[in-house]
LOMI-292243 format. One line per 5 residues: their letters; for each residue x, y, z of C-alpha. Coordinates in Angstrom, 2 decimals, decimal comma. Example, Ala and Ser with C-alpha at 12.3 -4.5 7.8 and 13.67 -1.06 7.14 Angstrom:
# residues 2
AS	12,30/-4,50/7,80 | 13,67/-1,06/7,14
END
This chain:
# residues 657
XXXXX	136,94/163,47/120,56 | 140,71/162,98/120,77 | 142,12/160,48/118,26 | 145,61/159,10/118,75 | 148,11/158,77/115,92
XXXXX	147,89/155,00/116,36 | 144,15/155,09/115,66 | 144,67/157,36/112,64 | 147,23/154,92/111,27 | 144,81/152,02/111,87
XXXXX	141,97/153,80/110,07 | 144,26/154,74/107,16 | 145,60/151,21/106,88 | 142,10/149,72/106,83 | 140,89/152,23/104,21
XXXXX	143,90/151,49/102,02 | 143,35/147,78/102,58 | 139,77/148,03/101,31 | 140,56/150,29/98,35 | 143,59/148,29/97,24
XXXXX	141,54/145,16/96,62 | 138,33/146,63/95,30 | 139,38/147,83/91,89 | 139,66/144,50/90,09 | 137,18/142,48/92,12
XXXXX	134,52/140,88/89,88 | 131,11/142,54/89,96 | 129,29/139,53/91,44 | 131,84/139,38/94,26 | 131,38/143,10/95,00
XXXXX	127,63/142,53/95,19 | 128,15/139,62/97,59 | 130,42/141,69/99,84 | 127,57/144,11/100,50 | 125,79/141,34/102,42
XXXXX	128,75/140,78/104,74 | 128,12/143,87/106,87 | 130,65/143,92/109,74 | 132,24/140,69/108,47 | 133,38/142,25/105,19
XXXXX	136,93/142,67/106,42 | 137,30/138,87/106,89 | 136,43/138,24/103,25 | 138,70/141,02/102,01 | 141,56/139,41/103,95
XXXXX	141,09/136,18/101,99 | 140,99/138,02/98,66 | 144,19/139,91/99,48 | 145,88/136,77/100,76 | 145,49/135,07/97,38
XXXXX	146,21/138,24/95,42 | 149,56/138,38/97,16 | 150,18/134,69/96,53 | 149,75/135,30/92,78 | 147,95/131,98/92,44
XXXXX	145,25/132,83/89,93 | 143,38/129,54/90,38 | 143,10/129,97/94,12 | 142,05/133,61/93,72 | 139,36/132,50/91,28
XXXXX	138,28/129,90/93,83 | 137,94/132,63/96,47 | 135,81/134,68/94,10 | 133,64/131,62/93,40 | 133,03/130,96/97,09
XXXXX	132,26/134,59/97,98 | 130,13/135,34/94,92 | 127,90/132,37/95,71 | 127,90/132,83/99,49 | 124,81/135,09/99,88
XXXXX	121,85/133,04/101,07 | 124,00/130,24/102,49 | 123,32/129,68/106,16 | 123,63/127,23/109,02 | 121,03/126,24/111,61
XXXXX	122,64/126,66/115,02 | 120,96/124,95/117,99 | 121,13/126,51/121,44 | 121,95/123,08/122,89 | 122,99/119,89/121,13
XXXXX	124,12/117,90/124,17 | 120,71/116,25/124,46 | 121,11/114,88/120,91 | 124,61/113,61/121,63 | 123,38/111,91/124,79
XXXXX	120,47/110,39/122,87 | 122,75/108,88/120,21 | 125,02/107,38/122,88 | 121,98/105,69/124,41 | 120,93/104,31/120,99
XXXXX	124,42/102,89/120,60 | 123,99/101,07/123,89 | 120,60/99,66/122,82 | 121,94/98,43/119,48 | 124,85/96,66/121,18
XXXXX	122,26/94,62/123,06 | 119,93/94,01/120,11 | 119,90/95,11/116,47 | 116,15/94,49/116,21 | 114,34/97,35/114,52
XXXXX	111,30/97,04/116,77 | 113,35/97,36/119,96 | 115,11/100,45/118,57 | 111,73/101,83/117,43 | 110,32/101,43/120,92
XXXXX	113,35/103,03/122,53 | 113,22/106,08/120,24 | 109,48/106,55/120,78 | 109,85/106,21/124,55 | 112,84/108,58/124,68
XXXXX	111,00/111,29/122,74 | 107,94/110,88/124,99 | 110,06/111,24/128,12 | 112,12/114,11/126,65 | 109,65/116,23/124,64
XXXXX	112,05/119,19/124,73 | 114,19/117,40/122,13 | 111,79/118,63/119,45 | 111,61/122,20/120,78 | 115,23/123,30/121,18
XXXXX	115,75/126,86/119,99 | 117,64/127,21/116,74 | 118,85/130,24/114,86 | 119,50/130,77/111,16 | 122,87/132,51/110,78
XXXXX	124,16/133,49/107,34 | 127,70/132,41/106,48 | 128,67/135,70/104,91 | 128,09/137,50/108,23 | 130,24/135,21/110,40
XXXXX	132,70/133,21/108,29 | 136,34/133,82/109,20 | 139,28/134,34/106,86 | 141,37/131,52/108,34 | 138,42/129,11/107,91
XXXXX	138,10/129,94/104,20 | 141,86/129,86/103,57 | 142,18/126,49/105,31 | 139,25/125,14/103,30 | 140,75/126,33/100,01
XXXXX	144,24/125,02/100,72 | 143,06/121,56/101,70 | 140,67/121,34/98,75 | 143,42/122,29/96,29 | 145,83/119,82/97,88
XXXXX	143,59/116,78/97,25 | 142,64/118,08/93,79 | 146,26/118,26/92,71 | 147,53/115,14/94,49 | 144,87/112,44/94,44
XXXXX	145,02/110,32/91,25 | 141,22/110,18/90,94 | 140,88/113,98/91,24 | 143,60/115,31/88,95 | 141,51/115,34/85,77
XXXXX	138,67/117,36/87,27 | 138,22/120,65/85,46 | 138,42/123,86/87,48 | 134,66/124,35/87,22 | 134,02/120,78/88,34
XXXXX	136,45/121,25/91,22 | 134,66/124,43/92,33 | 131,24/122,80/92,43 | 132,07/119,25/93,55 | 135,12/119,60/95,88
XXXXX	135,69/123,19/97,00 | 132,47/124,13/98,90 | 132,82/124,33/102,69 | 129,21/123,23/103,33 | 126,70/120,73/101,92
XXXXX	123,31/121,57/103,45 | 122,47/123,92/106,34 | 124,84/122,41/108,89 | 126,74/124,64/111,37 | 130,21/125,58/110,15
XXXXX	133,03/123,40/111,46 | 136,62/122,92/110,20 | 135,85/119,43/108,96 | 138,33/118,94/106,10 | 141,53/118,22/108,01
XXXXX	139,59/116,22/110,59 | 138,14/113,96/107,88 | 141,47/113,62/106,07 | 143,28/112,59/109,26 | 140,67/110,00/110,20
XXXXX	140,22/108,53/106,73 | 143,92/108,31/105,91 | 144,71/106,87/109,32 | 142,26/104,01/108,77 | 142,34/103,54/104,99
XXXXX	145,84/104,59/104,00 | 146,87/101,23/102,55 | 143,59/100,45/100,78 | 143,21/103,98/99,33 | 146,75/103,86/97,95
XXXXX	145,64/100,95/95,78 | 142,72/102,93/94,32 | 143,23/104,55/90,93 | 139,65/105,42/89,97 | 137,00/107,53/91,66
XXXXX	134,70/104,55/91,88 | 137,26/102,45/93,74 | 138,05/105,22/96,23 | 134,33/105,91/96,65 | 133,64/102,28/97,58
XXXXX	136,46/102,22/100,15 | 135,34/105,37/101,97 | 131,69/104,35/101,82 | 132,59/100,99/103,38 | 134,38/102,75/106,24
XXXXX	131,42/104,99/107,13 | 128,66/102,44/106,53 | 130,23/99,89/108,86 | 130,03/102,35/111,76 | 126,79/104,18/110,99
XXXXX	123,52/103,93/112,94 | 120,73/104,30/110,40 | 117,12/104,48/111,49 | 114,08/105,98/109,77 | 112,82/107,45/113,06
XXXXX	115,87/109,69/113,47 | 114,62/112,37/111,10 | 114,18/114,82/113,98 | 117,95/115,02/114,51 | 119,62/118,23/113,31
XXXXX	122,07/118,20/110,43 | 125,17/118,45/112,62 | 128,40/120,14/111,58 | 130,90/117,98/109,75 | 133,00/116,98/112,77
XXXXX	129,90/116,08/114,79 | 128,50/114,11/111,86 | 131,70/112,07/111,75 | 131,82/111,43/115,50 | 128,12/110,65/115,99
XXXXX	127,46/108,73/112,77 | 123,71/108,43/113,29 | 120,56/109,59/111,57 | 118,34/108,84/108,63 | 119,09/109,14/104,91
XXXXX	119,85/112,86/104,66 | 122,25/112,79/107,63 | 124,06/109,84/106,10 | 124,28/111,48/102,67 | 125,66/114,71/104,16
XXXXX	128,36/112,74/105,99 | 129,23/110,68/102,91 | 129,45/113,79/100,72 | 131,74/115,61/103,14 | 133,95/112,54/103,51
XXXXX	134,25/112,04/99,75 | 135,01/115,69/99,06 | 137,66/115,80/101,79 | 139,54/113,18/99,76 | 138,98/114,79/96,37
XXXXX	136,13/112,51/95,26 | 133,41/114,54/93,48 | 130,14/113,58/95,16 | 126,92/115,52/95,57 | 123,31/114,98/96,69
XXXXX	120,42/114,60/94,25 | 116,75/114,28/95,14 | 113,20/114,15/93,86 | 110,34/116,11/95,39 | 107,97/113,27/94,61
XXXXX	108,16/109,78/93,20 | 106,01/109,33/90,11 | 103,95/106,42/91,40 | 104,64/106,20/95,12 | 103,97/108,62/97,99
XXXXX	107,06/110,38/99,22 | 110,29/112,08/98,22 | 113,86/110,92/98,52 | 117,52/111,90/98,22 | 120,60/109,93/97,20
XXXXX	124,28/110,53/96,48 | 125,88/110,87/93,05 | 129,45/110,50/91,88 | 130,83/112,50/88,96 | 132,68/109,91/86,91
XXXXX	135,84/110,44/84,84 | 133,84/110,75/81,62 | 131,62/113,49/83,05 | 128,57/111,27/83,59 | 126,90/111,14/86,97
XXXXX	126,67/107,80/88,74 | 124,07/107,65/91,53 | 124,60/105,40/94,54 | 123,05/104,94/97,96 | 125,73/106,49/100,13
XXXXX	126,30/104,78/103,46 | 124,74/101,48/102,43 | 126,48/98,41/103,79 | 128,24/96,05/101,39 | 128,21/98,53/98,51
XXXXX	130,40/97,31/95,64 | 131,63/98,79/92,36 | 128,61/97,41/90,52 | 126,33/99,37/92,86 | 127,68/102,68/91,56
XXXXX	125,51/102,65/88,47 | 124,41/105,05/85,81 | 120,91/105,07/87,28 | 120,03/102,74/90,17 | 116,67/104,41/90,70
XXXXX	115,50/103,74/87,14 | 114,00/100,36/87,93 | 111,02/99,90/90,18 | 110,51/103,45/91,39 | 109,90/106,04/88,65
XXXXX	110,52/109,66/89,62 | 108,91/112,90/88,50 | 111,84/115,32/88,24 | 115,32/115,28/89,79 | 117,24/118,13/91,38
XXXXX	120,77/118,62/92,71 | 121,89/120,66/95,69 | 124,61/123,03/94,49 | 126,87/125,67/95,95 | 126,49/127,77/92,82
XXXXX	123,63/130,25/92,96 | 121,26/129,14/90,21 | 118,89/131,42/88,37 | 116,27/131,10/85,67 | 113,27/133,01/84,40
XXXXX	110,97/131,62/87,08 | 113,33/132,57/89,92 | 113,80/136,06/88,51 | 110,08/136,76/88,00 | 108,12/134,61/90,46
XXXXX	107,67/135,29/94,21 | 109,66/132,76/96,22 | 107,01/132,43/98,92 | 104,46/131,14/96,37 | 106,62/128,27/95,15
XXXXX	109,71/127,86/97,36 | 110,72/124,42/96,12 | 111,14/125,45/92,45 | 112,54/128,93/93,16 | 115,26/127,78/95,56
XXXXX	118,54/129,16/94,21 | 120,57/126,34/95,78 | 119,02/123,60/93,61 | 119,35/122,77/89,95 | 117,06/120,57/87,84
XXXXX	119,14/117,65/86,47 | 116,60/115,07/85,26 | 118,14/115,24/81,78 | 121,39/113,76/83,16 | 119,61/110,51/84,06
XXXXX	119,57/108,52/80,84 | 118,08/105,48/82,53 | 115,00/107,35/83,76 | 111,98/106,97/81,51 | 111,29/110,58/80,66
XXXXX	109,87/112,80/77,96 | 108,24/116,16/77,29 | 104,60/116,86/78,15 | 102,98/119,40/75,82 | 99,45/120,72/76,15
XXXXX	97,21/123,62/75,15 | 95,77/125,68/78,01 | 92,32/127,25/78,27 | 93,15/129,64/81,09 | 96,57/130,72/79,83
XXXXX	95,93/134,39/80,69 | 96,06/133,69/84,44 | 99,86/133,66/84,62 | 103,07/133,72/82,59 | 103,99/130,38/84,12
XXXXX	102,25/127,03/84,34 | 103,18/124,29/86,82 | 103,13/120,51/86,68 | 101,88/118,95/89,92 | 102,31/115,47/91,34
XXXXX	100,47/113,91/94,28 | 101,91/113,45/97,78 | 100,18/111,73/100,70 | 96,49/112,32/101,28 | 94,97/115,28/99,47
XXXXX	98,29/117,08/99,09 | 100,09/117,79/95,84 | 103,42/119,42/95,01 | 104,74/121,31/91,95 | 107,54/119,31/90,35
XXXXX	108,16/121,31/87,18 | 107,38/124,69/85,61 | 107,24/126,16/82,13 | 106,73/129,57/80,62 | 103,51/129,74/78,61
XXXXX	103,91/130,45/74,91 | 100,60/131,93/73,74 | 98,33/129,11/74,91 | 100,91/126,32/74,69 | 102,96/124,85/77,49
XXXXX	105,73/122,23/77,41 | 107,26/120,56/80,46 | 110,61/118,97/79,59 | 112,28/115,84/80,98 | 109,34/114,57/82,99
XXXXX	109,47/111,09/84,49 | 106,90/108,75/83,02 | 104,59/106,26/84,71 | 103,27/108,95/87,06 | 100,07/110,89/87,69
XXXXX	100,13/114,65/87,14 | 97,92/117,67/86,59 | 98,64/121,16/85,26 | 97,75/124,30/87,16 | 98,71/127,84/88,10
XXXXX	100,08/129,15/91,39 | 98,59/132,46/92,50 | 98,45/134,50/95,69 | 95,01/133,02/96,29 | 96,28/129,45/95,91
XXXXX	96,46/126,80/93,19 | 94,11/127,07/90,22 | 93,67/123,69/88,53 | 93,82/123,76/84,72 | 93,48/120,05/83,91
XXXXX	92,21/116,96/85,63 | 94,85/114,38/86,59 | 96,39/112,32/83,83 | 98,68/109,31/83,64 | 101,91/109,94/81,71
XXXXX	102,60/106,43/80,46 | 105,85/104,78/79,43 | 104,45/104,76/75,87 | 104,26/108,59/75,89 | 100,47/108,45/76,13
XXXXX	98,43/110,87/78,24 | 95,41/109,18/79,81 | 93,07/111,50/81,69 | 91,41/110,44/84,94 | 88,18/112,40/85,18
XXXXX	84,56/111,75/86,17 | 82,12/110,57/83,52 | 78,81/108,76/83,81 | 80,38/105,49/84,94 | 79,66/104,81/88,64
XXXXX	79,73/101,81/90,95 | 79,54/100,79/94,61 | 83,10/100,81/95,94 | 84,15/98,21/98,52 | 87,36/99,57/100,01
XXXXX	89,78/97,64/102,19 | 92,67/100,04/102,68 | 93,76/103,67/102,44 | 97,44/103,22/101,54 | 99,40/100,71/99,46
XXXXX	101,42/97,87/100,99 | 104,86/98,90/102,22 | 108,15/97,18/102,90 | 108,70/95,02/104,99 | 105,12/93,74/104,74
XXXXX	106,01/92,02/101,46 | 108,50/89,88/103,39 | 105,87/89,10/106,03 | 103,55/87,90/103,28 | 106,22/85,73/101,68
XXXXX	107,18/84,17/105,00 | 103,55/83,41/105,88 | 103,05/81,21/102,83 | 103,34/77,57/103,85 | 102,01/78,17/107,38
XXXXX	99,54/75,59/108,73 | 96,37/75,53/110,80 | 96,14/72,24/112,68 | 93,32/70,72/114,73 | 93,72/68,13/117,49
XXXXX	92,08/66,72/120,59 | 95,51/65,90/122,03 | 97,25/68,71/123,91 | 100,60/67,49/122,55 | 99,29/67,20/118,95
XXXXX	100,64/63,66/118,59 | 97,61/63,13/116,39 | 96,41/66,13/114,42 | 94,76/67,09/111,15 | 95,88/69,82/108,75
XXXXX	92,87/72,08/108,21 | 94,60/74,76/106,14 | 97,88/75,38/104,38 | 98,23/79,05/103,48 | 99,29/79,72/99,90
XXXXX	97,55/82,93/98,91 | 97,53/85,82/101,37 | 97,51/89,61/101,38 | 97,87/92,09/104,23 | 94,13/92,58/104,71
XXXXX	91,99/90,24/106,80 | 92,09/86,99/104,81 | 89,18/84,62/105,26 | 89,61/80,90/104,59 | 86,71/78,44/104,69
XXXXX	87,39/75,11/106,40 | 85,84/72,05/104,80 | 85,85/69,80/107,86 | 82,97/68,46/109,98 | 85,22/67,21/112,76
XXXXX	85,39/69,00/116,11 | 88,64/69,80/117,95 | 89,53/71,22/121,34 | 92,97/72,50/120,30 | 93,75/74,64/117,24
XXXXX	97,34/75,46/116,37 | 98,86/78,00/113,98 | 102,29/76,72/112,94 | 104,70/78,89/111,00 | 106,56/77,58/107,99
XXXXX	109,91/75,94/108,59 | 111,79/78,71/106,77 | 109,78/81,86/107,52 | 109,47/84,02/110,61 | 105,98/84,50/112,05
XXXXX	104,72/88,07/111,83 | 101,09/87,68/112,83 | 98,65/90,36/113,97 | 95,49/88,34/114,54 | 93,74/84,99/114,05
XXXXX	89,96/84,65/114,30 | 88,42/81,17/114,42 | 84,72/81,17/113,50 | 82,61/78,22/114,70 | 79,84/76,51/112,76
XXXXX	77,48/78,59/114,91 | 79,00/81,78/113,39 | 80,55/82,82/116,70 | 84,17/83,71/117,37 | 86,05/81,06/119,38
XXXXX	87,92/82,06/122,53 | 90,10/80,10/124,93 | 93,43/79,77/126,69 | 96,46/80,62/124,52 | 99,96/79,17/124,77
XXXXX	102,82/78,57/122,36 | 106,37/77,50/121,58 | 109,51/78,98/120,06 | 112,53/76,77/119,25 | 115,03/79,28/120,67
XXXXX	114,98/82,61/122,44 | 114,01/85,29/119,94 | 116,28/88,27/120,56 | 114,19/90,48/118,30 | 111,05/91,00/120,34
XXXXX	109,34/89,74/123,45 | 107,08/87,00/122,16 | 103,51/87,30/123,42 | 101,41/84,34/122,33 | 98,17/86,02/123,49
XXXXX	98,60/88,71/120,82 | 97,58/86,19/118,16 | 94,03/85,91/119,56 | 93,46/89,21/121,41 | 91,13/90,87/118,84
XXXXX	93,63/93,70/118,36 | 95,44/94,04/115,04 | 97,82/96,60/116,60 | 99,54/93,90/118,68 | 101,61/91,13/117,12
XXXXX	102,83/87,60/117,66 | 106,39/87,64/116,33 | 108,54/84,52/116,41 | 111,36/82,74/114,57 | 110,88/79,86/112,09
XXXXX	109,48/76,67/113,59 | 107,35/78,45/116,21 | 103,66/77,88/116,88 | 100,76/79,27/118,89 | 97,80/77,18/120,16
XXXXX	94,38/78,01/121,53 | 92,67/75,63/123,94 | 88,91/76,08/123,39 | 88,00/74,01/126,48 | 85,83/71,51/124,62
XXXXX	85,71/70,21/121,04 | 84,06/72,59/118,55 | 83,73/72,67/114,76 | 85,08/75,70/112,90 | 83,75/76,82/109,53
XXXXX	86,31/79,48/108,74 | 89,45/81,25/109,92 | 90,39/84,90/109,41 | 94,07/85,85/109,48 | 95,84/89,19/109,20
XXXXX	99,61/89,52/109,24 | 101,57/92,26/110,97 | 100,89/95,49/109,07 | 101,14/99,28/109,12 | 97,48/99,79/110,15
XXXXX	96,53/101,20/106,75 | 93,64/98,82/106,29 | 90,07/99,85/107,05 | 89,36/99,28/110,75 | 86,00/98,86/112,49
XXXXX	84,93/101,94/114,46 | 87,04/104,37/112,43 | 85,36/107,17/110,50 | 86,35/107,54/106,85 | 85,78/110,13/104,15
XXXXX	86,14/109,40/100,43 | 87,27/112,11/98,01 | 87,37/112,29/94,21 | 89,29/114,74/92,03 | 87,47/116,95/89,52
XXXXX	89,47/120,17/89,07 | 90,11/119,83/92,81 | 89,12/117,48/95,65 | 85,41/116,85/96,41 | 83,90/114,72/99,18
XXXXX	81,72/111,67/98,54 | 80,69/111,56/102,19 | 81,75/110,23/105,58 | 81,10/106,79/107,08 | 82,02/104,74/110,14
XXXXX	83,34/101,27/109,27 | 81,58/98,26/110,81 | 84,11/95,73/109,53 | 87,54/95,58/107,93 | 86,09/97,07/104,75
XXXXX	83,76/99,95/103,97 | 81,25/100,63/101,18 | 80,63/103,89/99,37 | 77,90/104,21/96,78 | 77,83/105,93/93,39
XXXXX	81,61/106,26/93,20 | 82,96/107,50/89,82 | 85,17/104,95/88,07 | 88,44/105,85/86,33 | 88,73/108,85/88,63
XXXXX	91,39/109,71/91,18 | 90,25/108,88/94,73 | 91,60/109,24/98,28 | 90,21/107,50/101,37 | 90,96/109,50/104,52
XXXXX	90,86/108,00/108,00 | 89,34/110,78/110,11 | 89,93/108,87/113,35 | 93,71/108,50/113,25 | 96,70/108,08/110,96
XXXXX	98,33/110,20/108,27 | 99,09/107,74/105,48 | 96,60/107,98/102,60 | 97,33/107,63/98,89 | 95,62/108,24/95,56
XXXXX	93,99/105,30/93,77 | 91,41/104,49/91,11 | 88,53/102,06/91,49 | 87,92/99,90/88,43 | 85,16/97,68/87,12
XXXXX	86,89/94,63/88,60 | 86,21/96,24/92,00 | 89,87/96,64/92,80 | 91,83/99,58/94,18 | 94,60/100,54/91,76
XX	97,31/102,49/93,56 | 99,47/105,27/92,17
END
């Protein structure tokens, strides 16, 4: 093959280019470069660029980014236009009504009509194989500029700068040149107010206010991809993690050190969660709920999650590749959440979290070098939240959130081997085991999952509601048969001490509370359910939902009568009848026991065991010979996914964890 002198010169130049910058490159950077394949030249260009500039800090920053680049990737979707179109449509809906139920219905309907939205092809592409030199140089220059110029960033150490400001990505979003775009937009809008900020907290509040005021947050938007930075800014829609990614990018573009922390599992509530954290001037982290409307300085606290919702363990997403003995010695596929090199355990940084060390002796310590602490998710699922190397037959899990339920076990190729039965790790540092003994009882169960927000508000607003009886269609003369004071979100039965018969019965909401009613059942003195013609009244047009008065008496707890304060619904029985009782259930999440559904009850004894299956005949179900003080789960085999651990006590109550 004939090679021209121009090609020879090109080959020689490239070879010299590679050799000239290899000699003094740190070992971890050389290792990283091996993963770059055909893209290696782009990374070498960046190294040489900063070698020639003789800026040692920027060269060190390049080395930091490249050394920690292996494993970083973006998820690239073959088509994102459908998502963009979807968000535009949501914007249009919200301009008409901000009601959650209307938005819920629109999202559900849109996904039903466009099922392909959940099946768009996506590809994992590693940064080190595609990232361009000009992208990295631009990222470094802009990051250094805000570090050196912004008053709230100047006292960041170089290591803090590298971890909290410098990284070009947050999660697994596609790469986009977001820094300059964010700077231009933020400074254009907030130039005057940011100039008045001298602390990180003040600047953080200003930028958060800007994004929160224009953000569409909805819990049903979890299916959206994590867009690239520019798309995140322009679309401003999603659930928590989308919002936190946008907030973190925005803060870092302006030199404000913010990251994302999370817990794999709350200690006493089903589910996991993330939040944003600010690195304060004194080196302490200050968590805050990024993107929340009306956030003020007082809301950037040392530990806002300390009260009300205890956590198990807390982790931080980092750019630095993290390693420990578990990661180095344990197969990633067996325990991906605790062997992820992009996360770091940081529970110890949360002084406000009630935490301590759990120590225990193991019987089966020869199974593995490592033991794991598990916490319970929804249903029968559990998740490892901490690990420890076994020392002889002793194990100690450090910085564990209290007020939770845990068990210790081993992870093997065959699955999880349970070492201990569940135990409660109390705020008094006590360990109270939940395990079967000889104490049994008949369990009368009303629900499979604890009450959720906003049901608590529905309950509060229902108190003070009235049941009236009258023989006058206009209720000019009426009697108060019931004033609701105590109510829960199960079917509540109230006995009516009245021998008088009425043709019309009216449910009237309190003057201050909205009506959120699923069903009313009026039971006559002949033990039969009363039916009739239903009509009602609302004092003004409710822009939240289409009010359907019939829903209050349709024998279907999945439909609701929703109305503003001062509304009422009436049933015309046709002729006067006496009622002995009334059963009322407020709007709910359908986690109560329902007639016709099949249920299975499980108890935990070194693993889950069934106590049998039953079909419910009413809004409760009975199981016999149920162990007390033992962890239980009631599964609805007919429909639904929300089930949560509980204990059944001698007071015949379900105690939720």
